[in-house]
C-alpha positions as a Markdown table, in Angstrom:
| # | Residue | x | y | z |
|---|---|---|---|---|
| 1 | Met | -49.4 | -4.9 | 29.6 |
| 2 | His | -50.7 | -1.6 | 30.7 |
| 3 | Leu | -48.3 | 0.9 | 32.1 |
| 4 | Ser | -49.3 | 3.1 | 35.0 |
| 5 | Arg | -51.5 | 5.8 | 33.5 |
| 6 | Lys | -50.9 | 9.5 | 32.9 |
| 7 | Ile | -51.3 | 11.4 | 36.2 |
| 8 | Leu | -51.9 | 15.0 | 36.0 |
| 9 | Leu | -49.5 | 16.9 | 38.5 |
| 10 | Pro | -50.0 | 20.8 | 39.3 |
| 11 | Val | -47.1 | 23.0 | 38.8 |
| 12 | Val | -46.3 | 23.1 | 42.5 |
| 13 | Ala | -45.9 | 19.3 | 42.7 |
| 14 | Met | -43.7 | 19.2 | 39.6 |
| 15 | Thr | -41.6 | 22.2 | 40.8 |
| 16 | Ala | -41.1 | 20.2 | 44.1 |
| 17 | Phe | -39.5 | 17.5 | 42.0 |
| 18 | Gly | -37.2 | 20.0 | 40.8 |
| 19 | Leu | -38.3 | 19.6 | 37.4 |
| 20 | Leu | -40.3 | 22.7 | 36.2 |
| 21 | Ala | -38.6 | 25.2 | 38.5 |
| 22 | Gly | -40.5 | 28.4 | 37.7 |
| 23 | Ala | -42.0 | 27.0 | 34.5 |
| 24 | Thr | -45.6 | 27.6 | 33.2 |
| 25 | Pro | -46.5 | 24.0 | 31.9 |
| 26 | Ser | -48.8 | 22.4 | 34.4 |
| 27 | Thr | -49.5 | 19.3 | 32.6 |
| 28 | Thr | -48.8 | 15.6 | 32.7 |
| 29 | Ala | -46.1 | 13.6 | 34.6 |
| 30 | Val | -46.9 | 9.9 | 35.2 |
| 31 | Ala | -46.2 | 7.6 | 37.9 |
| 32 | Glu | -43.6 | 5.0 | 36.9 |
| 33 | Ala | -44.6 | 1.9 | 35.3 |
| 34 | Arg | -44.1 | -1.6 | 36.9 |
| 35 | Ala | -42.2 | -4.2 | 35.0 |
| 36 | Arg | -40.9 | -5.1 | 31.7 |
| 37 | Val | -43.4 | -7.3 | 29.7 |
| 38 | Ser | -42.4 | -10.9 | 29.0 |
| 39 | Gly | -43.9 | -13.3 | 26.6 |
| 40 | Pro | -44.2 | -14.0 | 22.9 |
| 41 | Gly | -43.3 | -11.1 | 20.7 |
| 42 | His | -46.0 | -10.5 | 17.9 |
| 43 | Gly | -45.8 | -6.9 | 17.3 |
| 44 | Gly | -42.2 | -6.2 | 17.6 |
| 45 | Asp | -42.4 | -3.2 | 20.1 |
| 46 | Ser | -39.1 | -2.9 | 22.1 |
| 47 | Tyr | -41.2 | -2.1 | 25.2 |
| 48 | Phe | -44.4 | -4.2 | 24.8 |
| 49 | Pro | -43.4 | -7.1 | 22.5 |
| 50 | Ala | -46.6 | -8.9 | 22.9 |
| 51 | Asp | -48.6 | -5.8 | 21.9 |
| 52 | Gly | -49.9 | -5.7 | 18.2 |
| 53 | Asn | -49.4 | -8.3 | 15.6 |
| 54 | Arg | -47.6 | -8.3 | 12.4 |
| 55 | Gly | -48.8 | -10.1 | 9.2 |
| 56 | Tyr | -51.8 | -7.9 | 8.5 |
| 57 | Asp | -52.9 | -4.2 | 8.2 |
| 58 | Val | -56.3 | -3.3 | 9.7 |
| 59 | Gln | -58.3 | -0.8 | 7.6 |
| 60 | Arg | -61.5 | -0.4 | 9.5 |
| 61 | Tyr | -63.0 | -1.3 | 12.6 |
| 62 | Arg | -66.9 | -1.4 | 13.0 |
| 63 | Val | -67.7 | -1.9 | 16.7 |
| 64 | Arg | -71.1 | -2.0 | 18.4 |
| 65 | Ile | -71.3 | -2.4 | 21.9 |
| 66 | His | -74.1 | -2.7 | 24.7 |
| 67 | Tyr | -73.0 | -1.1 | 27.9 |
| 68 | Arg | -75.0 | -1.6 | 31.1 |
| 69 | Thr | -73.6 | 1.2 | 33.3 |
| 70 | Ala | -75.2 | 0.1 | 36.6 |
| 71 | Arg | -73.7 | -3.5 | 36.2 |
| 72 | Lys | -70.5 | -2.2 | 34.4 |
| 73 | Glu | -71.2 | -5.0 | 31.7 |
| 74 | Leu | -70.2 | -4.8 | 28.0 |
| 75 | Ala | -71.3 | -7.0 | 25.2 |
| 76 | Gly | -70.0 | -6.3 | 21.8 |
| 77 | Arg | -69.7 | -7.2 | 18.2 |
| 78 | Ala | -66.6 | -6.1 | 16.2 |
| 79 | Val | -66.2 | -6.2 | 12.4 |
| 80 | Val | -62.4 | -5.8 | 11.7 |
| 81 | Thr | -61.6 | -5.3 | 7.9 |
| 82 | Ala | -57.9 | -6.0 | 7.2 |
| 83 | Arg | -55.3 | -6.6 | 4.6 |
| 84 | Ala | -52.9 | -9.6 | 4.7 |
| 85 | Glu | -49.3 | -8.7 | 4.4 |
| 86 | Gln | -48.2 | -12.2 | 4.1 |
| 87 | Arg | -49.9 | -15.5 | 3.9 |
| 88 | Leu | -52.0 | -16.1 | 7.2 |
| 89 | Ala | -52.8 | -19.6 | 8.3 |
| 90 | Arg | -53.7 | -18.0 | 11.7 |
| 91 | Phe | -53.5 | -14.5 | 13.3 |
| 92 | His | -54.0 | -12.9 | 16.6 |
| 93 | Leu | -55.8 | -9.8 | 17.7 |
| 94 | Asp | -55.6 | -8.2 | 21.1 |
| 95 | Leu | -58.7 | -8.8 | 23.3 |
| 96 | Arg | -58.9 | -8.8 | 27.1 |
| 97 | Leu | -62.7 | -9.7 | 27.1 |
| 98 | Arg | -64.2 | -13.1 | 26.6 |
| 99 | Pro | -64.8 | -14.1 | 23.1 |
| 100 | Arg | -68.1 | -15.9 | 22.1 |
| 101 | Ser | -67.7 | -16.4 | 18.4 |
| 102 | Val | -65.3 | -15.6 | 15.5 |
| 103 | Thr | -66.0 | -15.8 | 11.9 |
| 104 | Val | -63.6 | -15.1 | 9.1 |
| 105 | Asp | -65.1 | -14.0 | 5.7 |
| 106 | Gly | -68.5 | -15.4 | 6.9 |
| 107 | Arg | -67.1 | -18.9 | 7.9 |
| 108 | Pro | -66.8 | -19.8 | 11.5 |
| 109 | Ala | -63.1 | -19.9 | 12.6 |
| 110 | Ser | -61.5 | -21.6 | 15.4 |
| 111 | Phe | -60.3 | -19.5 | 18.2 |
| 112 | Gly | -58.6 | -19.5 | 21.6 |
| 113 | Lys | -56.9 | -17.4 | 24.3 |
| 114 | Pro | -53.3 | -18.5 | 24.5 |
| 115 | Thr | -52.8 | -15.5 | 27.0 |
| 116 | Gly | -55.2 | -13.2 | 28.9 |
| 117 | Arg | -55.2 | -10.6 | 26.4 |
| 118 | Glu | -54.5 | -12.6 | 22.9 |
| 119 | Leu | -57.2 | -13.8 | 20.8 |
| 120 | Arg | -55.9 | -16.4 | 18.3 |
| 121 | Val | -58.0 | -17.0 | 15.2 |
| 122 | Val | -57.5 | -20.0 | 12.8 |
| 123 | Pro | -59.7 | -19.5 | 9.7 |
| 124 | Gln | -61.1 | -22.3 | 7.7 |
| 125 | Arg | -58.6 | -21.4 | 4.9 |
| 126 | Pro | -55.3 | -19.6 | 4.9 |
| 127 | Ile | -55.6 | -16.1 | 3.8 |
| 128 | Ala | -53.4 | -15.1 | 0.8 |
| 129 | Ala | -51.0 | -12.4 | 0.9 |
| 130 | Gly | -52.5 | -9.2 | -0.3 |
| 131 | Glu | -56.0 | -10.3 | 0.3 |
| 132 | Thr | -58.5 | -8.2 | 2.3 |
| 133 | Phe | -60.3 | -10.2 | 4.6 |
| 134 | Arg | -63.2 | -9.6 | 7.3 |
| 135 | Val | -63.4 | -10.8 | 10.9 |
| 136 | Val | -66.5 | -10.6 | 13.0 |
| 137 | Val | -65.9 | -11.3 | 16.8 |
| 138 | Arg | -68.7 | -11.4 | 19.3 |
| 139 | Tyr | -67.5 | -10.9 | 22.9 |
| 140 | Ala | -68.6 | -9.8 | 26.5 |
| 141 | Gly | -67.3 | -9.4 | 30.0 |
| 142 | Arg | -66.8 | -6.7 | 32.8 |
| 143 | Pro | -63.8 | -4.7 | 31.8 |
| 144 | Gly | -63.3 | -3.2 | 35.2 |
| 145 | Arg | -62.5 | -6.7 | 36.6 |
| 146 | Leu | -59.8 | -7.4 | 34.1 |
| 147 | Gly | -56.2 | -6.2 | 34.6 |
| 148 | Trp | -53.1 | -7.2 | 33.1 |
| 149 | Arg | -49.6 | -7.2 | 34.5 |
| 150 | Gly | -50.9 | -5.5 | 37.6 |
| 151 | Glu | -52.7 | -2.8 | 35.8 |
| 152 | Arg | -56.4 | -2.1 | 35.6 |
| 153 | Pro | -57.0 | 0.7 | 33.0 |
| 154 | Trp | -60.9 | 0.6 | 32.8 |
| 155 | Gln | -62.3 | 3.9 | 34.2 |
| 156 | Ala | -65.9 | 3.3 | 35.3 |
| 157 | Asp | -68.5 | 3.6 | 38.3 |
| 158 | Arg | -72.1 | 2.6 | 38.4 |
| 159 | His | -73.1 | 5.9 | 36.7 |
| 160 | Glu | -70.4 | 6.5 | 34.1 |
| 161 | Ala | -67.6 | 5.0 | 32.0 |
| 162 | Val | -64.8 | 6.3 | 30.0 |
| 163 | Ala | -62.5 | 3.9 | 27.7 |
| 164 | Met | -59.4 | 5.9 | 27.9 |
| 165 | Gly | -55.7 | 4.8 | 28.5 |
| 166 | Gln | -52.4 | 4.7 | 27.4 |
| 167 | Pro | -50.5 | 2.8 | 25.8 |
| 168 | Gln | -53.3 | 0.2 | 25.8 |
| 169 | Ile | -57.0 | 0.6 | 26.4 |
| 170 | Ala | -58.4 | -0.9 | 23.3 |
| 171 | Ala | -58.3 | -4.7 | 24.2 |
| 172 | Trp | -60.8 | -3.8 | 27.2 |
| 173 | Trp | -63.5 | -3.0 | 24.6 |
| 174 | Phe | -62.8 | -4.1 | 21.2 |
| 175 | Pro | -60.5 | -6.5 | 19.6 |
| 176 | Ala | -57.6 | -4.7 | 17.9 |
| 177 | Asn | -54.2 | -4.9 | 16.6 |
| 178 | Asp | -52.9 | -2.8 | 19.3 |
| 179 | His | -50.1 | -0.8 | 18.4 |
| 180 | Pro | -49.8 | 2.8 | 17.3 |
| 181 | Arg | -48.2 | 1.8 | 13.8 |
| 182 | Asp | -51.5 | 0.2 | 12.6 |
| 183 | Arg | -53.9 | 3.1 | 12.3 |
| 184 | Ala | -57.6 | 2.3 | 11.0 |
| 185 | Arg | -60.9 | 4.2 | 10.6 |
| 186 | Met | -63.4 | 3.7 | 13.6 |
| 187 | Asp | -67.0 | 3.4 | 13.4 |
| 188 | Val | -68.4 | 3.0 | 17.0 |
| 189 | Thr | -72.1 | 2.3 | 18.0 |
| 190 | Val | -72.9 | 2.3 | 21.5 |
| 191 | Val | -76.2 | 1.2 | 23.1 |
| 192 | Val | -77.0 | 2.7 | 26.6 |
| 193 | Pro | -79.9 | 2.8 | 28.9 |
| 194 | Arg | -82.5 | 5.5 | 27.7 |
| 195 | Gly | -81.6 | 8.9 | 29.3 |
| 196 | Gln | -77.8 | 8.4 | 28.9 |
| 197 | Gln | -75.5 | 9.7 | 26.3 |
| 198 | Ala | -72.4 | 7.9 | 24.4 |
| 199 | Ile | -69.6 | 10.0 | 23.1 |
| 200 | Ser | -66.7 | 8.8 | 20.8 |
| 201 | Asn | -64.4 | 10.0 | 18.3 |
| 202 | Gly | -65.3 | 12.0 | 15.1 |
| 203 | Arg | -68.8 | 13.0 | 14.3 |
| 204 | Leu | -72.3 | 11.8 | 15.3 |
| 205 | Ile | -73.8 | 10.3 | 12.4 |
| 206 | Gly | -76.9 | 8.6 | 14.1 |
| 207 | Lys | -79.1 | 8.4 | 17.2 |
| 208 | Arg | -82.1 | 6.2 | 17.7 |
| 209 | Val | -84.1 | 6.4 | 20.9 |
| 210 | Arg | -85.9 | 3.1 | 21.7 |
| 211 | Arg | -88.2 | 2.1 | 24.5 |
| 212 | His | -85.4 | 1.3 | 27.1 |
| 213 | Thr | -82.3 | 2.2 | 25.2 |
| 214 | Thr | -80.7 | 4.9 | 23.1 |
| 215 | Val | -78.3 | 3.9 | 20.2 |
| 216 | Trp | -75.6 | 6.3 | 19.5 |
| 217 | Arg | -73.3 | 6.0 | 16.3 |
| 218 | Trp | -70.0 | 7.9 | 15.8 |
| 219 | Arg | -67.7 | 7.9 | 12.9 |
| 220 | Ala | -64.0 | 9.1 | 12.6 |
| 221 | Ala | -63.1 | 9.7 | 9.0 |
| 222 | Glu | -59.2 | 9.7 | 9.6 |
| 223 | Pro | -57.2 | 6.6 | 10.7 |
| 224 | Met | -56.1 | 6.4 | 14.2 |
| 225 | Ala | -54.1 | 4.2 | 16.5 |
| 226 | Pro | -56.3 | 1.8 | 18.7 |
| 227 | Tyr | -55.5 | 3.4 | 22.0 |
| 228 | Leu | -56.7 | 6.9 | 20.7 |
| 229 | Ala | -60.1 | 5.5 | 20.1 |
| 230 | Phe | -62.7 | 5.9 | 23.0 |
| 231 | Phe | -66.1 | 6.1 | 24.2 |
| 232 | Ala | -67.7 | 7.7 | 27.1 |
| 233 | Val | -71.2 | 6.8 | 28.7 |
| 234 | Gly | -73.2 | 8.6 | 31.2 |
| 235 | Arg | -75.5 | 11.6 | 31.8 |
| 236 | Phe | -73.5 | 14.6 | 29.9 |
| 237 | Asp | -74.3 | 18.0 | 28.8 |
| 238 | Val | -73.5 | 17.6 | 25.0 |
| 239 | Arg | -73.1 | 20.9 | 22.9 |
| 240 | Thr | -72.4 | 20.6 | 19.1 |
| 241 | Ser | -71.4 | 23.8 | 17.3 |
| 242 | Arg | -69.3 | 25.0 | 14.3 |
| 243 | Val | -66.4 | 27.1 | 15.5 |
| 244 | Arg | -63.9 | 28.7 | 13.0 |
| 245 | Gly | -64.8 | 26.3 | 10.5 |
| 246 | Leu | -64.3 | 23.2 | 12.8 |
| 247 | His | -67.1 | 20.7 | 14.0 |
| 248 | Gln | -66.8 | 20.9 | 17.8 |
| 249 | Val | -68.5 | 18.5 | 20.1 |
| 250 | Val | -68.2 | 19.4 | 24.1 |
| 251 | Ala | -69.7 | 17.0 | 26.6 |
| 252 | Val | -69.5 | 17.6 | 30.4 |
| 253 | Ser | -70.7 | 15.1 | 33.0 |
| 254 | Arg | -73.9 | 16.4 | 34.7 |
| 255 | Arg | -72.5 | 14.7 | 37.8 |
| 256 | Leu | -69.9 | 17.3 | 38.5 |
| 257 | Pro | -70.9 | 20.2 | 40.6 |
| 258 | Ala | -72.8 | 22.9 | 39.0 |
| 259 | Arg | -70.0 | 25.2 | 39.1 |
| 260 | Ala | -67.5 | 22.7 | 37.9 |
| 261 | Gln | -69.8 | 21.9 | 35.0 |
| 262 | Arg | -69.9 | 25.6 | 33.9 |
| 263 | Arg | -66.1 | 26.0 | 34.0 |
| 264 | Ala | -65.6 | 22.7 | 32.1 |
| 265 | Val | -68.0 | 23.8 | 29.3 |
| 266 | Arg | -66.4 | 27.3 | 29.2 |
| 267 | Gln | -62.9 | 25.8 | 28.9 |
| 268 | Leu | -63.8 | 22.8 | 26.6 |
| 269 | Ser | -65.6 | 25.4 | 24.2 |
| 270 | Arg | -62.4 | 27.0 | 23.6 |
| 271 | Ser | -61.0 | 23.7 | 21.9 |
| 272 | Ala | -61.6 | 25.0 | 18.2 |
| 273 | Ala | -59.9 | 28.3 | 18.8 |
| 274 | Ile | -56.7 | 26.7 | 20.5 |
| 275 | Thr | -56.9 | 24.2 | 17.6 |
| 276 | Arg | -56.6 | 26.9 | 15.1 |
| 277 | Trp | -53.9 | 28.5 | 17.0 |
| 278 | Val | -51.8 | 25.3 | 17.1 |
| 279 | Glu | -52.6 | 25.1 | 13.4 |
| 280 | Lys | -50.9 | 28.5 | 12.7 |
| 281 | Gln | -47.8 | 27.3 | 14.5 |
| 282 | Val | -47.2 | 23.8 | 13.0 |
| 283 | Gly | -49.5 | 23.4 | 9.9 |
| 284 | Pro | -52.9 | 22.3 | 9.0 |
| 285 | Tyr | -55.2 | 20.6 | 11.5 |
| 286 | Pro | -55.3 | 17.0 | 10.3 |
| 287 | Tyr | -58.9 | 16.3 | 11.4 |
| 288 | Ala | -62.4 | 17.5 | 10.5 |
| 289 | Ala | -63.6 | 17.6 | 14.3 |
| 290 | Thr | -62.5 | 19.0 | 17.8 |
| 291 | Gly | -64.0 | 19.4 | 21.3 |
| 292 | Gly | -63.4 | 17.5 | 24.5 |
| 293 | Val | -65.2 | 15.3 | 27.2 |
| 294 | Ala | -65.0 | 16.1 | 30.9 |
| 295 | Ser | -65.8 | 13.1 | 33.2 |
| 296 | Ala | -67.0 | 13.1 | 36.7 |
| 297 | Leu | -64.6 | 9.9 | 37.2 |
| 298 | Glu | -61.4 | 10.6 | 39.3 |
| 299 | Thr | -59.2 | 9.3 | 36.5 |
| 300 | Gly | -56.3 | 11.4 | 37.6 |
| 301 | Phe | -55.2 | 12.1 | 34.0 |
| 302 | Ala | -56.1 | 13.5 | 30.8 |
| 303 | Leu | -55.8 | 11.9 | 27.4 |
| 304 | Glu | -55.4 | 13.1 | 23.7 |
| 305 | Asn | -58.1 | 11.0 | 22.1 |
| 306 | Gln | -58.1 | 11.6 | 18.4 |
| 307 | Thr | -60.5 | 14.6 | 17.7 |
| 308 | Arg | -61.7 | 14.6 | 21.2 |
| 309 | Pro | -59.5 | 14.5 | 24.2 |
| 310 | Thr | -60.9 | 13.4 | 27.6 |
| 311 | Tyr | -60.4 | 14.9 | 31.1 |
| 312 | Gly | -61.1 | 13.6 | 34.5 |
| 313 | Ala | -62.8 | 15.3 | 37.3 |
| 314 | Gly | -61.1 | 18.5 | 38.5 |
| 315 | Gly | -60.0 | 21.6 | 36.6 |
| 316 | Ile | -59.2 | 21.8 | 33.1 |
| 317 | Pro | -56.5 | 24.6 | 32.8 |
| 318 | Thr | -55.8 | 26.3 | 29.6 |
| 319 | Ser | -52.2 | 24.8 | 29.5 |
| 320 | Leu | -53.8 | 21.2 | 29.7 |
| 321 | Leu | -56.0 | 22.2 | 26.8 |
| 322 | Val | -53.1 | 23.4 | 24.5 |
| 323 | His | -51.2 | 20.2 | 25.6 |
| 324 | Glu | -53.9 | 17.6 | 24.5 |
| 325 | Ile | -54.8 | 19.5 | 21.4 |
| 326 | Ala | -51.1 | 19.7 | 20.6 |
| 327 | His | -51.0 | 15.9 | 20.7 |
| 328 | Gln | -53.4 | 15.8 | 17.6 |
| 329 | Trp | -50.4 | 16.6 | 15.5 |
| 330 | Phe | -47.7 | 15.2 | 17.8 |
| 331 | Gly | -48.7 | 11.5 | 18.9 |
| 332 | Asn | -51.9 | 11.3 | 16.9 |
| 333 | His | -51.1 | 12.5 | 13.4 |
| 334 | Val | -47.5 | 11.3 | 13.8 |
| 335 | Thr | -47.6 | 8.3 | 15.8 |
| 336 | Val | -44.5 | 6.7 | 17.6 |
| 337 | Ala | -43.0 | 3.7 | 15.6 |
| 338 | Asp | -42.0 | 2.4 | 18.9 |
| 339 | Trp | -43.0 | 3.3 | 22.6 |
| 340 | Ser | -39.4 | 4.0 | 23.2 |
| 341 | Asp | -39.9 | 7.2 | 21.0 |
| 342 | Ile | -42.5 | 8.6 | 23.5 |
| 343 | Trp | -40.6 | 12.0 | 24.2 |
| 344 | Leu | -41.7 | 12.8 | 20.5 |
| 345 | Asn | -45.1 | 12.9 | 22.0 |
| 346 | Glu | -44.7 | 14.6 | 25.2 |
| 347 | Gly | -42.0 | 16.7 | 24.6 |
| 348 | Phe | -43.7 | 18.4 | 21.7 |
| 349 | Ala | -47.1 | 18.8 | 23.6 |
| 350 | Thr | -45.0 | 20.3 | 26.5 |
| 351 | Phe | -43.2 | 22.6 | 24.3 |
| 352 | Met | -46.4 | 24.1 | 22.8 |
| 353 | Glu | -47.5 | 24.9 | 26.2 |
| 354 | Leu | -44.5 | 27.1 | 26.5 |
| 355 | Arg | -45.1 | 28.4 | 23.0 |
| 356 | Trp | -48.6 | 29.2 | 23.9 |
| 357 | Ala | -47.3 | 31.3 | 27.1 |
| 358 | Glu | -44.7 | 33.1 | 25.4 |
| 359 | Thr | -47.1 | 34.3 | 22.6 |
| 360 | Arg | -49.3 | 35.7 | 25.3 |
| 361 | Ala | -46.7 | 37.8 | 26.8 |
| 362 | Gly | -45.4 | 35.3 | 29.1 |
| 363 | Ala | -41.9 | 34.3 | 29.8 |
| 364 | Ser | -40.1 | 33.0 | 26.8 |
| 365 | Ala | -39.6 | 29.4 | 26.2 |
| 366 | Asp | -35.7 | 30.1 | 26.2 |
| 367 | Ala | -35.7 | 32.0 | 29.5 |
| 368 | Trp | -37.7 | 28.8 | 31.1 |
| 369 | Leu | -35.0 | 26.7 | 29.5 |
| 370 | Arg | -32.2 | 28.4 | 31.0 |
| 371 | Arg | -34.0 | 29.1 | 34.4 |
| 372 | Thr | -34.8 | 25.3 | 34.6 |
| 373 | Trp | -31.3 | 24.1 | 33.7 |
| 374 | Arg | -30.0 | 26.3 | 36.4 |
| 375 | Arg | -32.5 | 25.2 | 39.1 |
| 376 | Val | -32.3 | 21.6 | 38.5 |
| 377 | Gly | -29.0 | 20.5 | 39.7 |
| 378 | Pro | -26.8 | 18.0 | 37.9 |
| 379 | Asp | -27.4 | 15.3 | 40.6 |
| 380 | Arg | -31.2 | 15.5 | 40.3 |
| 381 | Ala | -33.0 | 12.4 | 39.0 |
| 382 | Ala | -34.4 | 14.5 | 35.9 |
| 383 | Trp | -31.0 | 14.0 | 34.3 |
| 384 | Arg | -30.7 | 10.4 | 34.8 |
| 385 | Val | -33.5 | 9.4 | 32.5 |
| 386 | Arg | -32.3 | 8.9 | 29.0 |
| 387 | Ile | -35.4 | 10.4 | 27.5 |
| 388 | Gly | -34.8 | 9.1 | 24.0 |
| 389 | Asp | -35.2 | 5.6 | 25.4 |
| 390 | Pro | -36.4 | 5.9 | 28.9 |
| 391 | Gly | -37.4 | 2.1 | 29.3 |
| 392 | Pro | -40.9 | 1.1 | 30.0 |
| 393 | Gly | -40.9 | 1.8 | 33.7 |
| 394 | Arg | -40.1 | 5.5 | 32.8 |
| 395 | Met | -42.2 | 6.0 | 29.6 |
| 396 | Phe | -44.2 | 8.6 | 31.5 |
| 397 | His | -41.5 | 10.1 | 33.9 |
| 398 | Ala | -41.9 | 13.6 | 34.4 |
| 399 | Ala | -38.4 | 14.0 | 32.9 |
| 400 | Val | -39.8 | 12.8 | 29.5 |
| 401 | Tyr | -42.0 | 15.8 | 29.4 |
| 402 | Val | -39.8 | 18.3 | 30.7 |
| 403 | Arg | -36.6 | 17.4 | 29.3 |
| 404 | Gly | -38.2 | 16.6 | 26.0 |
| 405 | Ala | -39.7 | 20.4 | 26.0 |
| 406 | Met | -36.1 | 21.4 | 27.0 |
| 407 | Thr | -34.5 | 19.4 | 24.1 |
| 408 | Leu | -36.8 | 21.2 | 21.5 |
| 409 | Gln | -36.1 | 24.7 | 22.9 |
| 410 | Ala | -32.4 | 24.0 | 23.0 |
| 411 | Leu | -32.8 | 22.9 | 19.4 |
| 412 | Arg | -34.4 | 26.0 | 18.5 |
| 413 | Asn | -31.5 | 27.9 | 19.9 |
| 414 | Arg | -29.0 | 25.8 | 18.2 |
| 415 | Ile | -30.5 | 26.1 | 14.6 |
| 416 | Gly | -32.3 | 29.3 | 14.8 |
| 417 | Glu | -35.9 | 30.4 | 14.6 |
| 418 | Glu | -36.6 | 30.0 | 10.8 |
| 419 | Lys | -35.1 | 26.6 | 10.7 |
| 420 | Phe | -36.6 | 25.3 | 13.7 |
| 421 | Trp | -40.3 | 26.3 | 12.8 |
| 422 | Gly | -39.5 | 25.0 | 9.4 |
| 423 | Leu | -38.5 | 21.6 | 10.9 |
| 424 | Val | -41.6 | 21.3 | 13.1 |
| 425 | Arg | -43.8 | 22.0 | 10.2 |
| 426 | Ser | -42.0 | 19.7 | 8.0 |
| 427 | Trp | -42.2 | 17.0 | 10.6 |
| 428 | Ala | -46.0 | 17.3 | 10.8 |
| 429 | Ala | -46.5 | 17.5 | 7.2 |
| 430 | Glu | -44.0 | 14.7 | 5.9 |
| 431 | Arg | -44.6 | 12.3 | 8.7 |
| 432 | Gly | -48.2 | 13.0 | 9.4 |
| 433 | Gly | -50.5 | 10.1 | 8.7 |
| 434 | Gly | -47.8 | 7.6 | 9.6 |
| 435 | Ser | -45.4 | 6.5 | 12.3 |
| 436 | Ala | -41.8 | 7.9 | 12.8 |
| 437 | Ser | -39.1 | 7.3 | 15.3 |
| 438 | Thr | -36.3 | 9.3 | 17.1 |
| 439 | Ala | -33.9 | 8.3 | 14.4 |
| 440 | Asp | -36.3 | 10.0 | 11.8 |
| 441 | Phe | -36.5 | 13.3 | 13.6 |
| 442 | Val | -32.8 | 13.4 | 14.0 |
| 443 | Ala | -32.3 | 12.7 | 10.3 |
| 444 | Leu | -34.8 | 15.4 | 9.4 |
| 445 | Ala | -33.4 | 17.9 | 11.8 |
| 446 | Glu | -29.9 | 17.4 | 10.4 |
| 447 | Asp | -31.3 | 17.8 | 7.0 |
| 448 | Val | -33.0 | 21.1 | 7.8 |
| 449 | Ala | -30.3 | 22.5 | 9.8 |
| 450 | Gly | -27.6 | 21.5 | 7.2 |
| 451 | Thr | -25.2 | 20.3 | 9.9 |
| 452 | Asp | -24.4 | 17.3 | 12.0 |
| 453 | Leu | -26.4 | 17.3 | 15.3 |
| 454 | Asp | -25.3 | 14.0 | 16.7 |
| 455 | Asp | -23.5 | 15.4 | 19.8 |
| 456 | Phe | -26.4 | 17.8 | 20.6 |
| 457 | Phe | -28.9 | 14.8 | 20.4 |
| 458 | Thr | -26.6 | 12.6 | 22.5 |
| 459 | Ala | -26.5 | 15.3 | 25.2 |
| 460 | Trp | -30.1 | 15.8 | 25.4 |
| 461 | Leu | -31.7 | 12.4 | 24.6 |
| 462 | Arg | -29.1 | 9.7 | 25.2 |
| 463 | Ser | -26.8 | 10.8 | 28.1 |
| 464 | Pro | -27.9 | 10.2 | 31.6 |
| 465 | Ser | -26.5 | 13.6 | 32.8 |
| 466 | Arg | -27.2 | 17.3 | 32.6 |
| 467 | Pro | -26.1 | 18.7 | 29.1 |
| 468 | Ala | -23.3 | 20.9 | 29.3 |
| 469 | Trp | -23.8 | 24.8 | 29.2 |
| 470 | Thr | -22.4 | 25.4 | 25.7 |
| 471 | Glu | -23.7 | 26.9 | 22.5 |
| 472 | Ala | -23.4 | 23.5 | 20.9 |
| 473 | Asn | -26.2 | 22.4 | 23.2 |
| 474 | Gly | -28.3 | 25.4 | 22.6 |
| 475 | Leu | -27.1 | 27.0 | 25.8 |
| 476 | Gly | -24.5 | 29.4 | 26.7 |
């Protein structure tokens, strides 16, 4: 049930699509996904109904994995602490690997895999509504050999691995309630061959060197969506510092060429400063740590893992740093209620690239909006994507990014500078720490603006055609 992953495209390529026509954002556009998922609906997502599970709320994951890099093998033990929201005679977790044993509150439980990525658990006694329970799962496998619906999200070779992916990756390394609506704290321990490093979210709280292995323990204090949890294993140049009051961890693969390593360290070391810049625009940074990981793997994409975005081999332009760091607010702090709301993540992150450029004597975001509207003709594919509900096959279509940013700048024109930035800050403050939908954003925008904006949002989000050049649409 994994969509084609985020693919970084340079400006030239996106201009060739007729989508960025003279724009500054260089970041993400994604290959179209394959097919609508069918099967049992557990989590209720409109695009991925089998992802996630209702009936309980995870409070914390404690994951301990042994990863053998050369063999690409993973063995894990996960402790999942959750609260039942209804009486549970059985429940499901998302897990692509092979389960070996399951206990619930210390008692052996019956378990099975009705599908390739669903772990069904039947405790010895039903769990009462409101009860907190503890599930321990032992499991193992080779994640790189495991696909789902034609996709193989695991990123690894014989020297390095990075667990990063969207909309799913958790099930390839730990059992999870795999939907952004269910956020939980993460405590990740990774045992690797001695001489290798393991990096994850949050802060390093322990390291123990043994005869043949090294044990790394990371903890994220703030709850996160399962797909935002990650770990990276390999030989990294790891630099920890405190910059502008933020705990910053930068890790760069030693397998990158020396010049590329130096560039990556230099760029990633700007993470704290860029984080503080975004904070001035949209409100307080919601996490205690920042930084980034640069892998030597040809992932073809970057991802906004909470507190520590990950980047594949290749350059890390400043616009990409801004994009992934902006996601810490838009996508991580405010998660999507449903994957159909993806424009709220990608539109905001792309818009913040434009904001970065215009605050540094670049072209204004309004000039970019008007230039892009003129250069992208009404018959172009970009306008046929209804970005407010693009469909699972177009979740990461370039139009979601670019038209999403255009929508926000047009809204800025329509309601004015003061109200627009008040809206952005209110969105992050009021919805932060939870999930929200496009309908929630529209309602807040109308409340802040003090006017009905239904026609505006229909033109920009719901219509499969280019919005008319009118003042009501933020143009004209």
